[in-house]
MARMI-535220 format. One record per residue (C-alpha): residue number from 1; residue in three letters; x, y, z. Coordinates in steps of 0.25 Angstrom, whole numbers. Example, Ala and Ser with C-alpha at 12.3 -4.5 7.8 and 13.67 -1.06 7.14 Angstrom:
2
1,ALA,49,-18,31
2,SER,55,-4,29
//
This chain:
70
1,MET,-116,-32,31
2,GLY,-121,-42,22
3,GLU,-119,-57,22
4,VAL,-107,-57,12
5,THR,-100,-46,19
6,ASP,-102,-53,32
7,ARG,-96,-66,26
8,VAL,-84,-59,21
9,GLU,-82,-52,34
10,VAL,-82,-66,41
11,VAL,-71,-71,31
12,ILE,-62,-59,32
13,ARG,-63,-59,48
14,ASP,-59,-74,48
15,LEU,-47,-70,39
16,ILE,-44,-59,49
17,ASP,-44,-69,61
18,GLU,-35,-78,53
19,LEU,-24,-67,51
20,GLU,-14,-61,61
21,PRO,-15,-46,63
22,GLY,-8,-40,52
23,GLY,-12,-51,42
24,ARG,-17,-47,29
25,LEU,-31,-51,24
26,PRO,-33,-56,9
27,SER,-36,-45,-1
28,GLU,-50,-40,-4
29,ARG,-50,-48,-17
30,GLU,-46,-61,-9
31,LEU,-56,-59,2
32,ALA,-67,-56,-9
33,ALA,-63,-69,-16
34,ARG,-62,-77,-3
35,THR,-76,-72,2
36,LYS,-83,-72,-11
37,ALA,-87,-58,-9
38,GLY,-85,-45,-16
39,ARG,-73,-36,-13
40,THR,-82,-25,-9
41,THR,-88,-34,2
42,VAL,-73,-38,6
43,ARG,-70,-23,7
44,LEU,-82,-20,15
45,VAL,-79,-31,25
46,MET,-64,-26,25
47,THR,-68,-12,28
48,ARG,-77,-17,40
49,LEU,-65,-25,45
50,VAL,-56,-13,44
51,MET,-66,-4,52
52,LEU,-66,-15,62
53,GLY,-51,-14,63
54,LEU,-49,-29,59
55,VAL,-41,-26,47
56,LEU,-32,-15,41
57,PRO,-31,-12,26
58,VAL,-17,-8,21
59,GLN,-18,-2,7
60,GLY,-10,-10,-3
61,ARG,-6,-21,8
62,GLY,-20,-27,12
63,THR,-29,-28,24
64,PHE,-23,-33,37
65,VAL,-28,-39,50
66,VAL,-27,-29,62
67,GLY,-21,-34,74
68,GLY,-27,-34,88
69,PRO,-40,-40,94
70,ARG,-52,-41,85
//
């Protein structure tokens, strides 16, 4: 991945570490604003984190931190 994508992933992983299992991450729009990156980049990072089993998206509710060891 590129430099911006890597930076966005670090920011989101830090947020995941701050939340308890079941905690809700900010919306894509909020994450894009916080990281000064595009929503497409945020989506790409979120897809990767879902594949790694770190977060779980729930349609209409948000994206939540998965419990258990990381």
